[in-house]
C-alpha positions in Angstrom: -0.1 0.0 0.0 1.5 3.4 -0.5 1.9 6.1 1.8 1.6 9.5 -0.5 -1.7 11.0 -0.4 -4.4 10.1 -2.3 -5.5 12.5 -5.2 -9.2 12.8 -5.4 -9.7 15.3 -8.0 -8.2 16.5 -10.8 -9.0 20.4 -11.1 -7.0 23.2 -11.8 -5.7 25.8 -9.6 -8.5 28.0 -8.8 -8.9 31.1 -11.0 -8.2 33.3 -8.3 -4.9 31.7 -7.8 -4.1 31.6 -11.2 -5.1 36.0 -11.6 -2.8 36.1 -8.6 0.3 34.1 -9.8 0.0 35.9 -13.1 -0.3 38.9 -11.6 3.0 38.6 -9.1 4.7 37.5 -12.7 3.9 40.5 -14.4 4.6 43.3 -11.6 8.2 41.5 -11.2 8.8 41.8 -14.7 7.6 45.7 -14.9 9.5 46.2 -11.1 12.9 45.0 -13.5 12.5 47.5 -16.5 12.7 50.1 -13.6 15.9 49.7 -12.8 17.1 49.2 -16.7 15.6 52.9 -17.0 17.1 54.3 -14.6 20.7 53.1 -15.0 20.3 53.8 -18.6 20.1 57.0 -17.3 22.5 57.1 -15.0 25.1 55.6 -17.6 24.1 58.1 -20.2 28.2 59.1 -20.7 29.2 55.6 -21.4 26.6 55.5 -24.8 27.0 51.7 -25.0 25.8 50.7 -21.8 23.0 52.9 -21.8 21.9 51.1 -25.2 22.3 48.1 -23.7 19.8 49.0 -20.5 17.6 50.3 -22.8 17.6 47.4 -25.6 17.1 44.8 -22.5 13.9 47.3 -21.3 12.0 47.6 -24.1 10.5 44.4 -24.7 10.4 43.7 -21.1 6.3 44.8 -21.1 5.3 43.2 -24.3 6.7 40.5 -22.8 5.4 41.0 -18.9 2.1 40.9 -20.9 2.1 37.7 -22.9 3.3 35.8 -19.9 0.7 37.6 -17.5 -2.3 36.3 -20.0 -0.8 33.3 -20.4 -2.9 30.3 -18.4 -0.8 27.7 -17.5 -1.2 24.2 -19.1 -1.9 21.1 -17.1 0.5 19.3 -15.5 0.6 15.9 -15.9 1.9 13.6 -12.8 1.3 10.3 -12.2 -0.7 10.6 -8.8 -2.2 8.2 -6.1 -5.8 7.6 -7.0 -7.8 6.2 -4.8 -8.7 2.4 -5.7 -12.2 0.8 -4.8 -10.8 -2.8 -3.0 -14.1 -4.4 -4.6 -13.6 -3.4 -7.8 -9.6 -4.3 -7.2 -11.3 -7.8 -6.3 -13.7 -8.1 -9.5 -10.7 -7.3 -11.9 -8.2 -9.9 -10.3 -10.9 -12.3 -10.4 -11.4 -11.9 -14.2 -8.2 -12.5 -15.0 -7.9 -15.8 -14.3 -10.8 -17.9 -15.8 -12.3 -17.6 -19.0 -14.3 -14.0 -19.0 -17.2 -12.8 -21.4 -15.9 -12.7 -25.0 -12.6 -15.1 -24.4 
């Protein structure tokens, strides 16, 4: 007998949980844009470094929106599902002898 917990549902996380997770990702990505813009301003005397910071900060809003609007895919996991002892007995009894259609 397995000691892992039995999964009783295959339901996805709630819509509120998914929205909170996606909102958090968006905020983190947009928060990364602010330091890039500040660093670009502070390093304006080194044009190539300022340009690099700007180049990083330009696609961040686009990527943040794409990631925030993406609904997570269902995970495929091997789970411990509940199996009725009655069904297990019926199945094992049918394997040994002549079944219907054999």
